C-alpha positions as CSV (number, residue, x, y, z in Angstrom):
1,M,-9.1,17.0,-88.5
2,W,-9.0,17.3,-84.7
3,R,-5.4,18.4,-84.7
4,S,-6.2,21.2,-87.2
5,W,-9.0,22.3,-85.0
6,A,-6.8,22.2,-81.9
7,W,-4.1,24.4,-83.6
8,S,-6.8,26.9,-84.7
9,V,-8.4,27.1,-81.2
10,L,-4.9,27.4,-79.6
11,F,-4.3,30.7,-81.3
12,L,-7.9,31.9,-81.2
13,V,-8.0,31.5,-77.4
14,A,-4.6,33.2,-77.2
15,S,-6.1,36.3,-78.7
16,C,-9.2,36.5,-76.5
17,S,-9.4,39.2,-73.8
18,S,-11.0,39.0,-70.4
19,T,-13.1,40.6,-67.1
20,V,-13.5,39.0,-63.1
21,T,-11.9,39.9,-59.9
22,A,-10.2,36.9,-58.3
23,T,-9.2,36.3,-54.7
24,P,-5.5,36.7,-54.1
25,I,-3.7,33.4,-53.3
26,P,-1.9,33.0,-50.0
27,S,1.6,34.4,-50.2
28,T,4.7,32.2,-50.0
29,P,7.1,32.7,-47.1
30,I,9.5,34.7,-49.2
31,V,8.1,36.7,-52.1
32,E,10.1,38.9,-54.4
33,T,8.2,42.1,-55.1
34,A,10.9,44.2,-56.9
35,G,14.3,44.0,-58.5
36,P,15.6,42.3,-61.6
37,G,14.7,38.8,-60.4
38,I,16.4,35.5,-60.5
39,Y,15.9,34.5,-64.1
40,R,18.0,35.7,-67.1
41,V,17.1,35.7,-70.8
42,P,19.1,33.0,-72.6
43,D,21.2,34.0,-75.5
44,D,19.3,31.6,-77.7
45,R,15.6,31.7,-76.6
46,P,14.3,29.1,-79.1
47,M,16.7,26.6,-77.6
48,L,14.5,26.6,-74.5
49,C,11.8,24.7,-76.4
50,D,14.3,21.9,-77.0
51,T,15.1,21.6,-73.3
52,I,11.5,21.4,-72.1
53,S,10.6,18.0,-70.5
54,Y,7.0,16.7,-71.0
55,A,7.5,13.9,-68.5
56,A,4.9,15.4,-66.1
57,L,2.2,15.1,-68.8
58,K,3.2,11.7,-70.1
59,D,0.7,9.6,-68.0
60,L,-2.3,11.6,-69.1
61,Q,-1.2,13.0,-72.5
62,G,1.4,10.6,-73.9
63,E,4.7,11.4,-75.6
64,P,5.5,14.5,-77.7
65,N,5.1,14.0,-81.5
66,G,7.5,15.8,-83.7
67,K,9.3,19.1,-83.1
68,P,7.7,22.0,-81.4
69,E,6.5,25.1,-83.3
70,I,8.6,27.9,-81.9
71,T,7.9,31.7,-81.9
72,K,10.1,34.3,-80.4
73,T,8.1,37.0,-78.4
74,G,8.7,40.4,-76.9
75,S,9.1,43.4,-79.1
76,D,11.1,45.5,-76.5
77,P,14.0,43.6,-75.0
78,A,14.5,46.4,-72.5
79,T,11.2,45.3,-71.0
80,V,10.5,41.7,-71.9
81,S,11.8,38.9,-74.0
82,G,10.2,35.5,-74.4
83,V,9.5,32.4,-76.5
84,R,6.4,30.3,-77.2
85,C,6.7,26.5,-77.7
86,A,3.7,24.7,-79.2
87,Q,4.1,20.9,-78.9
88,Q,1.8,18.1,-80.2
89,L,1.4,15.2,-77.8
90,D,-0.2,11.8,-78.3
91,G,-3.4,13.1,-76.5
92,G,-3.4,16.8,-77.2
93,L,-1.6,20.0,-77.9
94,I,0.3,22.2,-75.3
95,S,1.5,25.7,-75.7
96,T,4.2,27.0,-73.3
97,H,4.8,30.7,-73.4
98,I,7.8,31.8,-71.3
99,S,8.3,35.6,-70.7
100,F,11.3,37.1,-69.0
101,W,10.5,40.5,-67.6
102,T,13.4,42.9,-66.7
103,K,11.6,43.7,-63.3
104,V,9.9,41.4,-60.9
105,E,7.2,44.1,-60.2
106,T,6.3,44.1,-63.9
107,A,6.0,40.3,-64.0
108,R,3.7,40.5,-61.0
109,S,1.6,43.3,-62.4
110,Q,1.2,41.4,-65.7
111,Y,0.1,38.3,-63.8
112,D,-2.4,40.4,-61.7
113,H,-3.7,42.0,-64.9
114,H,-4.4,38.7,-66.6
115,R,-5.9,37.1,-63.5
116,D,-8.2,40.0,-62.6
117,D,-9.4,40.4,-66.2
118,V,-10.7,36.8,-66.6
119,D,-14.2,37.1,-68.0
120,K,-16.9,35.2,-66.1
121,E,-18.1,34.0,-69.5
122,E,-14.6,32.8,-70.4
123,G,-14.6,29.9,-67.9
124,K,-14.1,28.8,-64.3
125,M,-10.9,30.0,-62.7
126,T,-9.2,28.4,-59.6
127,E,-6.1,29.5,-57.7
128,R,-3.3,26.9,-57.7
129,P,-1.0,27.6,-54.7
130,G,2.5,26.1,-54.6
131,I,3.4,26.7,-58.2
132,G,5.9,29.5,-58.6
133,T,5.1,32.6,-56.5
134,Q,1.4,32.5,-57.7
135,A,-0.6,30.6,-60.2
136,Y,-4.2,30.2,-61.4
137,A,-5.9,27.7,-63.7
138,L,-8.9,28.2,-66.1
139,E,-11.1,25.8,-67.9
140,H,-12.1,27.7,-71.0
141,K,-15.7,27.6,-72.2
142,L,-14.6,27.4,-75.9
143,G,-13.7,23.8,-75.1
144,G,-16.3,21.0,-75.1
145,P,-17.0,18.1,-72.7
146,T,-14.8,15.7,-74.6
147,S,-12.2,18.3,-75.8
148,P,-11.5,20.8,-72.9
149,I,-9.2,23.8,-73.3
150,L,-7.2,24.2,-70.1
151,Q,-5.1,27.2,-69.2
152,M,-2.6,27.9,-66.4
153,Q,-0.7,31.1,-65.7
154,V,2.3,31.2,-63.4
155,Q,4.4,34.1,-62.1
156,D,7.7,33.4,-60.3
157,S,10.2,36.2,-59.7
158,N,10.6,37.9,-63.1
159,A,9.3,34.9,-65.1
160,F,5.7,34.6,-66.3
161,L,4.5,31.3,-67.8
162,K,1.3,30.9,-69.8
163,L,0.3,27.3,-70.5
164,R,-2.6,26.1,-72.7
165,L,-3.5,22.5,-73.1
166,I,-6.1,21.3,-75.7
167,T,-7.0,17.7,-75.3
168,D,-9.5,15.2,-76.6
169,K,-11.0,11.8,-75.9
170,P,-14.0,9.8,-77.0
171,T,-15.9,10.2,-73.7
172,E,-16.7,13.3,-71.5
173,Y,-14.1,14.4,-69.0
174,T,-15.1,14.2,-65.4
175,P,-14.3,17.0,-62.9
176,D,-11.7,14.6,-61.3
177,E,-10.1,14.1,-64.7
178,I,-9.9,17.8,-65.3
179,N,-8.4,18.4,-61.9
180,A,-5.8,15.6,-62.6
181,L,-4.9,17.4,-65.9
182,F,-4.4,20.7,-64.0
183,D,-2.2,18.9,-61.4
184,A,-0.1,17.5,-64.3
185,M,0.1,21.0,-65.8
186,G,1.2,22.4,-62.4
187,A,4.0,19.7,-62.2
188,F,5.0,20.5,-65.8
189,A,5.1,24.3,-64.9
190,K,7.5,23.5,-62.0
191,D,9.7,21.5,-64.3
192,V,9.8,24.4,-66.8
193,L,10.7,26.9,-64.1
194,A,13.4,24.6,-62.7
195,E,15.2,24.5,-66.1
196,L,15.1,28.3,-66.8
197,P,18.6,29.9,-66.8
198,K,19.4,31.9,-63.6
199,A,20.9,35.3,-63.4
């Protein structure tokens, strides 16, 4: 029953829109602002889902269960191509949406648009420096005290990652436990970026 709810919420939250201005994160020493970027679209995008390692989430969410649900994304390859991988874990469900933009500036503007449009009613947003070029995390208010919905969005060069974790346990999550989950998601995002094909 819980898993059915998690899958329903995963796609409901994905369709929600947003509205708050956030403070820009400190810039990294070298930040690409234009050009084609360092990542290339793989010939077989769905294969990316099979190469993702969930080791960074193992301590808090356990092992992957079964095969990921894979969806190719991006209606205009001249602008963007991507893939979404939804994977059931022992302790939850994680969706990893990887988009390859043809220009770094478009990836940055997409990130800025999503970050600046976060609705105050949608949840609490925090900047997460040190993950890609820039990243933020959001605890979505659709989640509950024992079943939070955690989101993280990361821009690095021409790549844009959207992560969404829906998890569940018998007792209420503490702020420290939520932060630990976000730390694990950040480590997971770094692992995903490290495995993306380079141009």
